[in-house]
C-alpha positions as CSV (number, residue, x, y, z in Angstrom):
1,M,7.9,4.0,4.6
2,K,9.8,0.7,4.9
3,K,10.3,-1.2,1.7
4,S,9.3,-4.8,1.8
5,R,12.0,-7.3,1.0
6,Y,9.4,-9.3,-1.0
7,S,8.2,-8.2,-4.4
8,E,4.5,-8.2,-5.3
9,S,4.9,-11.3,-7.4
10,Q,6.6,-13.1,-4.5
11,I,3.8,-12.2,-2.1
12,I,1.2,-13.4,-4.6
13,S,3.1,-16.7,-5.1
14,I,3.3,-17.2,-1.3
15,L,-0.4,-16.6,-0.9
16,K,-1.2,-19.0,-3.8
17,E,0.9,-21.7,-2.0
18,A,-1.3,-21.2,1.1
19,E,-4.4,-21.5,-1.0
20,A,-3.1,-24.8,-2.3
21,G,-3.0,-26.2,1.2
22,V,0.5,-25.6,2.5
23,P,0.3,-24.8,6.3
24,V,0.9,-21.2,7.2
25,A,3.6,-22.1,9.8
26,E,5.5,-24.1,7.2
27,L,5.3,-21.2,4.6
28,C,6.5,-18.7,7.1
29,R,9.5,-20.9,8.1
30,K,10.3,-21.6,4.4
31,H,10.3,-17.9,3.4
32,G,11.6,-16.5,6.6
33,M,8.7,-14.3,7.5
34,S,6.4,-13.9,10.5
35,D,2.8,-15.2,10.7
36,A,1.6,-11.6,11.1
37,S,3.2,-10.6,7.8
38,F,1.4,-13.5,6.1
39,Y,-2.0,-12.6,7.6
40,N,-1.5,-8.9,6.7
41,W,-0.7,-9.8,3.2
42,R,-3.7,-12.1,3.0
43,A,-6.0,-9.3,4.3
44,K,-4.6,-6.8,1.8
45,Y,-3.9,-8.9,-1.3
46,G,-6.1,-12.0,-0.9
47,G,-7.7,-13.0,-4.2
48,M,-5.6,-10.7,-6.3
49,D,-3.3,-11.6,-9.2
50,V,-0.1,-9.7,-10.2
51,S,-1.8,-7.3,-12.6
52,M,-4.4,-6.3,-10.1
53,M,-1.7,-5.7,-7.5
54,K,0.2,-3.5,-9.9
55,R,-2.9,-1.5,-10.7
56,M,-3.6,-1.1,-6.9
57,K,0.0,0.2,-6.5
58,E,-0.5,2.7,-9.3
59,L,-3.8,3.9,-7.8
60,E,-2.1,4.3,-4.4
61,D,0.7,6.4,-5.9
62,E,-1.8,8.5,-7.8
63,N,-3.9,9.0,-4.6
64,R,-0.8,10.0,-2.7
65,R,0.1,12.6,-5.4
66,L,-3.4,14.0,-5.4
67,K,-3.5,14.3,-1.7
68,K,-0.2,16.2,-1.8
69,M,-1.5,18.5,-4.5
70,Y,-4.7,19.2,-2.5
71,A,-2.7,20.0,0.6
72,E,-0.6,22.5,-1.3
73,E,-3.6,24.2,-2.9
74,R,-5.4,24.3,0.4
75,L,-2.4,26.0,2.0
76,K,-2.3,28.6,-0.8
77,A,-6.0,29.3,-0.4
78,E,-5.5,29.8,3.4
79,L,-2.7,32.2,2.7
80,V,-4.8,34.2,0.2
81,Q,-7.7,34.3,2.7
82,E,-5.4,35.6,5.5
83,A,-4.0,38.3,3.2
84,L,-7.5,39.4,2.1
85,E,-8.7,39.7,5.7
86,K,-5.9,42.0,6.8
87,K,-6.5,45.7,6.8
88,W,-3.9,47.7,5.1
């Protein structure tokens, strides 16, 4: 996954500037980003503060780890099931 060149706190500050009334086109020009990036961030992080964003990142990491664990356990269970079904 591509790493953003903006930190979470930078994204939040850019979104707060937009809430304060700065036009989106001006913000994008000032920070060197596209309109699409701004609107994606607003959809994902709108209304959050930095602590909420950090907690969301932690939960995403935990979710990713749990999905990986589940996939590994499911694979093990399928292998055991195949081994039990074979006639020796």
